[in-house]
N, C-alpha and C positions, 0 to 999 in steps of 0.2 A: 373650306373646313366645315364639316357638317354641323358640329356643335359649337362653332365659334360664336361668342357673344362679346361685342366691343366693351361692355361694362366690366367684363372679367379682367380686362387688361389694366384696370385701375387697382386691382388687388396685387400689390407688389410683394415679392419675397424680400428678406432682409438685405441681400446683396443688391437687388434692384433699388431698394430704398436708399442705400448708401451711394449708389451711382447717381441717382436722381438728385440727392442733396449736394453732391459734388458739382454736378452740372449747373444747378441753380446758383450756387455760390459763384461759380466762374461767370455765369451770365450776368449776375448782379454786379460783379466787379467791372465787367466790360461795358455794359449797356445801361444799367439802371442808375444813371447819374442824375441826382436831383438838381433842379435849377440852382438851388443855393450853393451846391458844390461846384457847379459850372462857373459861377460868377465869383466864388470866394475860394480860389484854389490856394493850396499851400506851396505849390511849386509849379514850374512851367511844364508844358507837355507839347513840345514842338511837333509840327506835322508837315515836314518836307521843306523844300526850298522854294523861294519866291524871288521874283526879279525886280519888282518895282520898289523904289526907295523914296522915303520922305527926305528931302534935301537937308532940312535943318538938323534933324536927328542923325541923319546919315553922316553929316560933317562931324558931328560930335563923336560918332563911332569911329570915323577915320582918324580923328585925333587920338582917341583911346588906343587904337591899333598902332599908331605911330609911336606913341609914348611907350607902349608895351614893348615894341621892337627895340627902342632905344634902351630901355631898362635891361632887356636881355643882353644887348651888346655890351653894356656896362657891367654885366655879371650880377645885377640885382634880382634877376628872375631866372630860375633854372628852366631847362627844356620842358619838364613835365608841367609846371605851372603856366609857362608860356603857351603851350599847346592847348591846355584846358581853357584859359582865359580868352585866347584868340578864337577858339571854337564858339564861345558864347557871343563874341562880337560879330562874327560872321553870320551866326544864326539870327541875331537880332536885326542885322542889316536886311537880310532876306525877308524877315517877317514884317518889317515896317510897312512896306507897300501893300501887303496883303491886309493888314489891319486897316489901313486907310481906305482901301477899296471896299472892304466888307462893311465898315462903318457908314460910308457914304451910301452904299447900296441899300442897306437895311433901314437906316433912318429915313431915307427918301421913301422907301416902301411903307414904313410905318406911318409917316406923315400923310402919304397919299390915302391910305385906308382910314386914318383918323379923320381926314378932311371929308371923305366920302361916306363916313358913317358905316363902314363895312368891317371894322375890327370885331373879332369874335370875343364873347365873354369867356370863352374857354382858354384864352391866351394866359399863360402863366404870368402872374403879376410881378415876379422877380424879373422875368425877361422884359416885360413892358417897362419896368422901372429902369432897367439898363438903357433901353432905347431912348426913353425920355431923358435920362441923365446925359447921354451922349449928345442929344439934341440941345439940351440946356447948358451944357458945358460943365456940369458937376462931375462928369467922368471924362478923363482926358487920356491921350496916348503919350507915353513917355518911356523913360528907361529907369529901371530900379538901380540900386547901389552897385549891383554886379554887372550892369550893362545889358540886362535882359529887357526885351520889348514887352510892355505891359499896358493894359488899360486899367486905370484905377481911379477911385474917387467914391462918391456916394450916390446910391440909387434910392428911390422911394417906392415902397410897396404900399398901395392904398389900404391894404388889409392888415399889414404887419408893421408898417412904419419904415424908418430909414434903415438901410443896410449897406455894408461895405462891399465894394466891387474890386476884385483883383483878377483880371482875365489875362492869362499868359498864352492861352491856346486860341488862335484865330478862329478855329471851327466852333468855338463856344460863343461867338457873337450871336445874340438871339435873332430869330426870324419872326416877323409879324405873323399873326394868325388871323386870316380873313374869314368871314362867314361863308359857309357853303350855301348853295342854292336850296330853296325849300325842298324838303324830302319827298313831298308828294310827286314832284316832277320826276323823281327817280324811281319811286316805289309803285305808284299807281299802274304804270304799264305792266309791271311784273304781275300784279294781282289780276289784271285783265287777261293776261296771256296764259295763265296756268290751266292746263287741261283742255286747251282748244287748239285747233289747227290754224294754219296761216290765214284762213278766212273767218276766224272767230267762231267756228262751229265746234261744239263739244265732241270729244273723241268717241268713236264707236266702240261699244262694249257689248258683251253677251253674258246673260245671266246663266245660272246653273240649269235652266230649262231650255236653253237655246234661244231665248228671246233677245233680239237686238234692241239696243237703246243708245241714245246719244247722252253722254254724261261726263262732265268735266271732273267728277269725283270729289270726295271730301277733302278739305284743306290738308288734313294729316297725310294724305297720299303724296303731297308735293313737298315734303320736308327736305329731301335731298336737293331738289331744284332750288328751293329757297335758300338753303345753306350754301350751295355752290354760287348762286348769284351774290349773296351777301358777302361771302368771303372775298370774291373778286372786287366787289364794289368798295368794301372797306380797305382793301389793299390799294385800290386806285385813289381813294380819298387821302390816304396817308395819315400820319399822326396828327397833323394840324386839322385835317378834315374831320377826324374822329372827335377831337377836342371841341370843334364847333358843333358837331352833331349832339354831343352830350349837353353842352351848355346852352346853345342857341335854339335847339329843337326839343330836347328833353328837359330843358330849363333846370339843369342841376346847378347848385352853387359852385363857384369857381374852386373853392377849397375841396369839394367832393370830386370834381373833375381831376384836380391835381393828384388826389389820393388814388383814384382809380387808374390813372395813366402811369403812375409810378409803382403800381402793384404788378411787377413784371412776371412773365412766364406763367400765365394763369390758366388753370384747367377748370372749366365750368362744370356744373352738376351732371351734365350729360356726357362728360368725358371728352369734350372738344377742347383742344389746346389753342390758346390765343397768346399773342405777343404780350398783352397786358389785359388787365381786368376791364379797362375802359372799352376796349374793342369788343369784349364779350358782352358788355352791357349794351353797346350800340347794336350788336347783332340781335340780342333779345328784343330790343325795341323795333327793329326792322321786321323781325318775324311776327311780332304781335300786330304791327301796323298792316302788313300785307294780309295777315289772316282776317283782320277786321274788314278790310276792303274786298276780300275775295268773295265772289258771288257764284255759288255752284249752279251750273247750267245743266238742265235735264230736259229731254224731250223724246217721245217715242219714235222708233224707226218705222217707216211706212210698212215694211214687211211684217213687223210685229202687230201693227194696227190691223192689217189685213188678216193675219193669222188668227188673232183673237176675235175679230169680227165674224169670221167664218165659224169659229167654234161657238160663239154666242148664237149665231143664226141657226146652227144645227140643234142646239139645245132648245131654243124657242120653238122651232119647227116640230121637234119631237114631242114637246109638251102640248102643242096645238094640233098635232096631226096634220101638218101641212108640209109642203116642200120648203127646204131652206131658201130657195130662190124667191119664195113668196113672202119672206119676212122683210118688213120694211126697215130702212135705216133708223127710223125713229124708235122702233121696237128694240133694235140692237143697242141703241144708245140709252135704252131704259126710259124713254120719254113717251107720254101719252099722245096719241094723234087726235087732233081736233077736227081735221078734215080727212075724209077718206082719200087714200092715194092708191093708185094702181100698183100691183106687185112690181117690185124692183129687184133686179138681179144684183148680186154683189159685184162690185168692180173687181176686175182682175188685177193682179199685181203687175206693176210695171216690169219692164225688162230688168233682170237682175243687174245690179251695179257691183263691180268688184270693190270691196272695201276691206281694210284690215281691221279686225276687232280684237278687243282684249277681254278675256274671260274674267268675269267678276261674280261674286256671290250677291244675289239680290233676293228680295222677299216676294217677288212676283210668283204666284202659284201657277202650276202647269195648267194653263187654260182656264183657270178659275177666277180670273179678274175680268170685269166688264170693260168694254172699250172706253166708256166715259171715265171710269176710274183710272184706266191706264193713261188717258190723256191728262187727267188732273195730276196724276203722280209724276209725269215727266214733262209738264208744261209750266 
């Protein structure tokens, strides 16, 4: 589209605004669950069937099921209540094993990172309080009064103090957040590879006068490359990796990391949409870092040097009334000769090499720049 401008897509009409608000509300309802809500639920949210059972609580559930069946046989419970209460028991039996496995896995993972000093400061402190509580026994697995499997007890947030834990959903057992590797290991190679070929040579370009040059270009020319790399890198890092990036490498306070990561469905000032504002901040940091590391590489092409050297020789020869072949290289370079030298012929250009070039706008005047200035400009 000839007149298409990405920024214009941010100017929504009233209907689009209403649709956007509806979608964001649904997105928040499904995905923007704060850690406090995950660990302090008002009701259960079962997620499928599980096979492993904890024997002690399983036996208790079997007894409940047996008693419920007897009550139905005696007419104390109707079919509707029996089905509803039996469904809760069956669900809890299936969830017990999953809770036990998840707790064992995540607390072991937490303790391993704690021991090795690799826990990220970006880890939500409600999550960390739950894992410590499980490890310390202040949070235990049991059944509530209705027979539902639940993790409950007290957790400790070092920033906010003690908090209640009621986890009915196995998927809400927190996962430790380890530190990611130093960002320079990931970003330095990107800065080094922008605008160069596989051998590290700047790409060939041609200015408006037809002069060839090797130039990796200004950093702004690589915006899309950097954006594409960053989006893939951030996706690969995942939510926990981004938390670590913000806290451990950008050194943001944990409370700020929490706020950014819970600001869901975020659109940055350039119109780029992100899953959350924390990811957008991480991209901004990556972009700035790569830009600071980027070193623009420029050097003249041999054909351009030869072309301008011949032009300079012709100009000097015309002024002195001599043949261009009699102009010395020192004169062409604008340097005074201290020792007389015999006339030197201009070197002929080497056999042409087929190269792909990109047309660019440059300030090199048509034949009006000296060879030494050219070399300084592109070296």
